[in-house]
N, C-alpha and C positions, 0 to 999 in steps of 0.2 A: 504494499499499500504506499503510494507516494506521500511524502510529507508536504504540507503547505508551506508557503513562504513564511508565515507566522511561526510555525513549528520550527523551521530551520533557524529562524532568528533566535528563538528561545534557546535552542541547543547551542548556538554559537555564543550567546551571552553567558550561558552556564559555563561552557568550556573556557571562555576568556576569564571569567571570575575565578575559576578553579586554578587557572594557570597564574593569575596575578596575585592571589592571596598569599601572604607570608607564612601562614600556618593552617593546619587542618580546621581549627575551630572557626577562623575567620572565613575560610573558603565555604564551609557549611552554612554560616550565617548569610553570606551573599547568595548562595544557591537557594536557600529558603526564601529570601527576599524576592528573587526573580520568579521562582515558582508560584509564590503567593500572588504577586502582582499580575503576572501574565496568564495564569490559569484560573483566576477568579476565586482563590481561597482567601481566608482571612487570618489563619493562624497555622503555625507549623513548628515542629521540634524534631530533633534528631538524637537517637540513642546510639552510642557506640560501645562496642566491646573493648575492654582494656586489652593491652598487648598480650597479657597472659591468658585472656579469654576467660577470666574467672568472675568478672562482674561487668555490669553496664553502667554508663554514666551519661548524663545529659550534656552533649557536646555543643549544642546550639539550639536556640529557640527564637521565635518571632511572634509577637502579639499574643502571648498566652492569655487566656481568659483569667480574670482575677483569682478564680479558685485554684488554678494551677501555678499562680505566681508565688504561692507560699512554698519555700524550698522543701519543707517536709513532705510535700505531695509529689515531688519530682526527684526522689532518691532513686537509686538503681535497683530497688526491690522489684521483683518481677510483677508485671501487670499482664493483661491479656495479650497485648501485642509482643511483649518480650517473651512471654511464655510460648507464643506461637513460633518465634525464632528458635527457641531452645528445643521445641518439639519437632522442628524440621518442616513446619507447615509452609515455609517460604521457599522450599527447595525447588519447586517447579512453577510456582505462580505467586504473584502479589495479590493483595487484597483490596477490592474496590470499596469496601465499607466494613468497619468493625467497631463495635461499641467500645467506648473508652472507659475502662474500669476505674481510672483515676477520677474521671468526672462523674461517674455514676452516683455516688452518694449525694452530690449536689443536685443532680438531675432528678433523683427520686424525691428530693425535698422541694422540687420546683424552685430552686434558687437561681432564677434566670439572670439576675444581676451579676451573679458570680460565674455562671457558665457562658453568658452571652448567647444562649440558645444552642450551644454546641454539645453534642452527645456522641457523635460517630466521627470517625476519620478514615481516610484512605491510608494504607500502609504499604510502603515499598522497601524491599530489602536492599541494603547497600552491600555489594559483593565484589570480591576480586577472585575470579575463577570460581571454584566451588566453595570458597570460604566466605561465610556471612560475617561482615564486619560490623553491621548495625542495622538500624531501621529508621526510615524517615516517615513521619506522620504529617498529614495535611488535612485541614478541616475548615468548616465555615458554618455559620448558623443554618439551621434547617437543612442539614447536610443530606445529600442524596448520593446514591452509588455513582462512582466515577464511570464514565463511558469507557468502552474497550479501547477506543483510539486514544483517549486521554491517559488511560492506564499504561498503554504502550509507551506513550511519550514520557511519562513519569519513570517507567522502567529504564528507558534509555538514559534519562538524567541520572538515575541511580547508578547505572553502570559507569558513567563518566565520573561520578562522585567516588565510587569505589576505587577506581584506578588512581584518582588523586589522593585518596586516603592512604592507599598502599604505597604510593610513590613517596609521600611525605614521611611515612613511618620508616621506609627503607632508608631515606636520607638521614633520619634521626638515628637509626641504628648504626649507620656508617660513621656518623659523627661520634656516636657513643664509643664505637670500637676504637676510633682514632684517639679519643681522649683517654680511654682505658689503657691503650698501649703506651701513651705518653706517661701516664702514672706509673705503669709497670717499669718502663725504662728508667724513670727517675729513681724509683725504689731500688732497682738493680744497681744503678750507678752509685747510689749512696752506700749500698751494701758492699759493692766490689772495691770502691776506692776510699771514700771518707772513713767508713767504719773500720776497714782493715788497716788504714794508715794510722788511725788513732789507737787501735789495738796494738799495733807494732810499737808505737811511741810509748804506750804504757809499759810494755815488756822491757823496752830499753831503759826507761826510767827506773823500773824496779831493779834491773840488774845494776845500774849505776849507783843506786842507793845502797845496795848490799856491798858494793866494792869500795865505797868511800872509807878511808882510814880515819878521818876526823869529821864526822858528819854534822857537828854542831851547827855550823853556818850553812855550808853548802847543802847539807842534808835537808835543812828546813825548806830551801828553795826547790830542791828536787821533789820533796813531798808535795809542795803546792802545785808544781807542774804535773805531778802524777794524778792529783785530785782533779785538776782541770781536764786532763786527758780522759780519765774515767767518766767524768760528767759528760764530756763530748761524745763518748761511745754510747752512753745511755740515751742521750738526746737523739743521736743518729738512729739508733735502734727503734726508739719511739716514733721517729719520723717515718721509717720504713713500715712499721706496723700501721701507722695512721694512713699511709698511702695505699696499703694493701687491704685495709678493712674499714672499720668504723661504720658510721651511719650510712655512708654512701655504698658500702659493701662492694667496692670495686667498680661501681658505675660512674659514668661521667656526671658532672654537676647537672647538666641539662637533662639527662635521662632521669636522674633521681628526682629532680623538681617535677618533671612531666608525670612520673608515676605517683608522686605525692599528691599532686593536684587532681589527677583522675580519681584516685581513691577517695580523696576528700569530697569531690563533687558527687561520686557515687553514693557515699554514705550520708551526705547532708542535703543534696539537691541544690546547693549554693554554687552558682556558676563562677568560674575563675578565668580571668583573662591574663595570660602570661606574655610579657614582652622582655626578652633577654637580648639587649643590644650590646652587651659586653660580657666578658668572661673573667671571673675572679682568678687570682693566682691560686695554684694548686694547694698551697699551704693554708689558704684562707677558706677553702670550699667547705670543710666540715663545720666550721663555726657559723658561716653564713647559712648553711642548710639547717643547722640546729635552730637559729633565730627564726627562719622561715617556718619551720615545723611548729615552733611554739606560738608564733603569730597566728597560724591557721587554727591551732588548738584554741586560742583565745576567741577567734571568730566563731568557732563551733560552739563553745561553752557560753559566751557572754554577749555576743554582738547582736543576735537576732537579725543578721544581715541577709541580703538576697544576692549580693554580687561582691566579688573581690577582684582587685587589680594588683598584679604583681609585676614590678618592673625592675630592671637592672641596667644602669647606664654607666658609661666609662669615662665621662668627662671629669677631669681633675680627680682621678681615682675612681674606685668602684662605689656606686651608691645603690643600695637595695631598698625598695619601698614596697610596703604592703598596705593598700588602702581598701577599706570596706565601707559599705553604706549602712552600717548598723546603728546601734543606739549611741555609740560614742564613748570614748574612754574618759573616766573621771579619776583624777590622781588618788582620791581616797580609796579607790578600788585596788591599788597596787598591792595591798597587803592581803587581798582576798583571792589569791589563786591565779593572778594574771601572769605570773612568771616574769615580771619586768626585771627583777634583779638578775635572774638567770640570763635573760637576753642581753642585758647590759654587760655582764661579765664575759659572755661569748664575744661581744664586739671588742671589749678591751683586751682580750687575749690576743687578738690580731692587730692591736694598735688602732682600732677604729673607734668612732663615736656612735652613740645610740640615742634615739629620741622616740618618744611616743606622745601623741597629742590628739585631741579631738579635732575633727574636720568640720567645716561648715558647708552646708547646713546640718549634715549629720554624718556620723561615721568616725572611724579612727585611722590614723596613719602611724605605722611603725617604720622607722627609717634607720639604716646603718650606713655609715660612710667610712671608707678605709682607703688609704693610699696604696 
């Protein structure tokens, strides 16, 4: 069946958006915008499987009805469309209409102001080959089944999107492998050169100390040098262990942040935008990651937020920011489980500065700056 000029334009716009977007989440957001505007829908959202395929998370959404804007209703817990993916129902076809189990409680109570008249949605699987990467849902008030021609067009868009997702994840894995190799090389170099040199120095100093005839003066200095050498060995070994393990577990910083954010969104329903325009020094990664983890824990426990922005820039050193749109930080809350002291200590360990403050009109900003 030949495509109309309008359909071809739609596919071209989607392909251009997917090619232009800097990351998967923004590509999906733009795809949703185009599909909603040009196909007559009003709302849409995308569930993606994590790389480990152990959970789903909300990767993008557009114009959600008020009932679904509460993060607790958009966690990665299985709903009817996710269960359909898990059960293999999308293996051979997409769905022209399925009742939304997340909206159903509000629909049954006739809370039209919260649902905006939405109760059903079309669902198309996002695939790469035989692998199901996620699902895209599109809906509108007084929704009717999508026509077969429209569903075919949505399926084509889903195939384009699946390729873009897999391409982006492949690039992410390649960058992760390169960064992991860099960490491994540095750890090996520390072990093979610096640690061994310090160990040899310690042995020489021990031998010199034993051979001194009158050790009162010279012996004191040799002892001091020996203590310094031993401290250097211990520090070098600690650095090797930190590069090989720790919270990053051998992952690159970008990979660890990506997995942290996806798990956070899957568990809370809070969407997170990540923009990493710079990369921290390897020896700073663990502490910055720990600050980020604690900041997201605070959002989960205290903020009642719907959105988080994480950014890292490299002008005049590294600057990590975590902004949320929640209730806002109050200084008197610092003693009530916000982990502020711990985050400040992490920043100071790498010679950085730390701040946390309330944003206007609402929300909190956590910021770390390090040279």
